[in-house]
N, C-alpha and C positions, 0 to 999 in steps of 0.2 A: 314289091316293096312292103315290108311289114310296117304297120302303123300301130303304135301303142296308144290307146286312148287312156291317157294318164290323168288320174285324179290326184290332186295334191294331198300329201300326207296319207297315203293309202298303200294297200298291198301291191299296187302296180309298180312301186319302186323295185320290187323283187324282179319283175319282168325286165325292166331296164337293165338291172344288174346282170341277169342271165344273158341278155343279148350282148352286153359288153364283154362278158367272159367268153362268149362264143365268137366274138368279133364279127357279128352280123350287122349289116347296115339296116337302119330302121328310121322311121319318122316318129315324132312325138306330137300328138294332138292333146292339148292341155284342157283340163276342166277344173274349175275351182268350186270348193264346197261353199254352201251358204254359210256366211260367217255367224249367223244366229243359231241355225239348227245343226250345222256341221254335216248336213246331208249333201249328196251329190246332186248336181243340177239336173233338171228334167231333160236337157239335151242329150244326156247319156242314154236315155231310153230310145233315142233315134238310132243308136248303134246296136243296142241289145235291149230286149223288152224289159229286163229287170232293172236297167239303169244303174248297174253296179260296176265297180272297177276291181280288178283289171279286166279289160277287154282288148283283144287284138284283132286286127283285120289283116289278112294275107291273101291278096287277090280277092276271089269271091268268098273266101272263108271268113266267118266271124266266130270268134271263140272266146268264151268267158271262163271263169274259175281258175284260180292260180295253179292248182295241181294239173288240170287239163292243159293249160297253156304251157307249163314247164315240160310236161311229157311230150307235147306236140313239137315244141321247138328243139328239144334235145334229140328226139327221134328223127325229125326231118332235116335239121341243120347241124347236129352235133358231130356227126361222123365218128361216133364212139367216145366223144369227149364228155366229161362230167357225169358219166354213168358207168357203173361196174359191168363187167362182162356177164352175159346171160349164163344162168346155171350156177353162179357162184353164191356163197353165203352173203357176200357184200351186196349182190343184186337184190336179194330178198330184203335185206335191211334197208336198202335204198327205197324200195317200193313201200316198205312199212313207214319210214319217216316221212316220205312224200305225202302220205295220206294222214298220218298221225298229226301233222302240224295243224291242219284245219279241222280234222275230224275229232280230235281229242284234246289237243293243247289249247286251242282258241276258245271253245265254248265257255269254260269257267272265267276266262279273262273278259269275254264279252259280258257275261253276267255281272261281273264286278263293275264294269263300266256303267251298265244300266242301273244297278242298285246304288252306285255312288251318285249318279245323277239324280235319282229319286230322293236320296238322302239329303243332297245339297239344294235341290230345287224347291220352288215355292209349293207349299202344301196348305190347303185350307186349315185354319187354326183348329177347327173342331175335330179334325181327323188326324192332325199332325202327331200327337203322342202315339196313337195306335199305329199309324203308318211307319213311324220311325222305329218302334219296337219290332214290328214285323221285318223291316229291312235289316235291322241289326241282327236279329235271330237268324235270318236266312244267310247273311254274310258270315256270321260267326260259326254257324253249324254246318254249312254246306260249301259256300263259295270259297272262303279262305282255306279250309282244309283241302279242298280239291286242288287249288292252285299250289299249295305246299306239296301235296303228294306228287303232282306232275313235275314240279321243279326238282324235287328230290330224286325222282326217277331219271330225269334228264341228266342231272349232275352225275348220278351213278353210271349212266351209260357212257358219258364222256370220260370217265375214269378208265374205260376199257380201250379207248382209241382216241386219236387226235380229232377226228371228225365223226359225224353220226353214223356213217356207213363203214368206217374203217380208218385207215391212215391216209386215204386220198380224198381230197375235196371233191364233192359232187353237187349236182343240182339239188339234192335233198337238203344239203346244208343251206342253200339259198332259201328253200322253202321254210326251213326251221328258223330262219333269221327273224321273221316277223313276230311270232309269238314270244321269242326271247327278248327282242327289243321292246315289245309291248310290256312284258313282265318287268323289265328293267325300268321302264318309264312310269308304270302305273301300279305294279303289283309286288313290289318289294324285293325283286331280284337284285342282289348286291354281292359284296365281297365274301359273304358267308358261304357262297357257292362258287369257289374259285375256278372250277372247270368251265362253268357256263360263262363267267365273266371273261375268262381267257378266250373262249370261243368268240365272244363279241369283239374283243380286242383284235383278234386275228382277222375277222371278216372286215372290220372297219379300215384296216390298213391295206386291204387288197386294192390294187390300182383300178380294177374294173368296178369295184364298189364306189370308189371315189369318182370315176368317170360317170357312173350312173347318177350320182348326186348332182353332178354338174349339168347333166341333161335334164334331170327331173325337177331340179330346183330345191329350195330349202325344204328340209324334211323334219318336221316336228310331229312326232308319232301320234297318229289317231287310230283307234281301233276300227 
């Protein structure tokens, strides 16, 4: 039996959704963030040394990292579902988006979260003006332009097809859901990019997505 070590408001929601799409039986072991720090509890390190989520266990196997988990579940249990056939252009795009989501799309969003917290958090009065000038310059000169560039790129790609790999829904779309939901929650993704917003509307109405929310609990996005 697969066990999903599920941290509330985290990337592990994608794993629950994938399992629901594949119709695989699984168990959920819940972990809650520290309400002050929003960090995962130390008990997750008993499952995996990094103490991060998502993590799954499947028999003797313990596996972390969203992309690795998705690849494993689709290859072992998918029976050809949610992945394009080998050797096709769609398969190459599938691999690309599966890795792009965390490798390229998420870093500027994480930087924004960190710098927003610095900007809003307590700063000693004697360094406050300098710190806030630095934060503002980094956000305005690098972080915000990077987010804009990536969202514009993703919008343009969805003008070519319904889903990121083509006209069929795949596990790469599940992987891409998190950075897009994060961008909509915290980084200004809105109706000015209608293709991306339509993508979010489509995934939110999928029955498997709704079942995953029921299994995983309330979902208020946290990076």
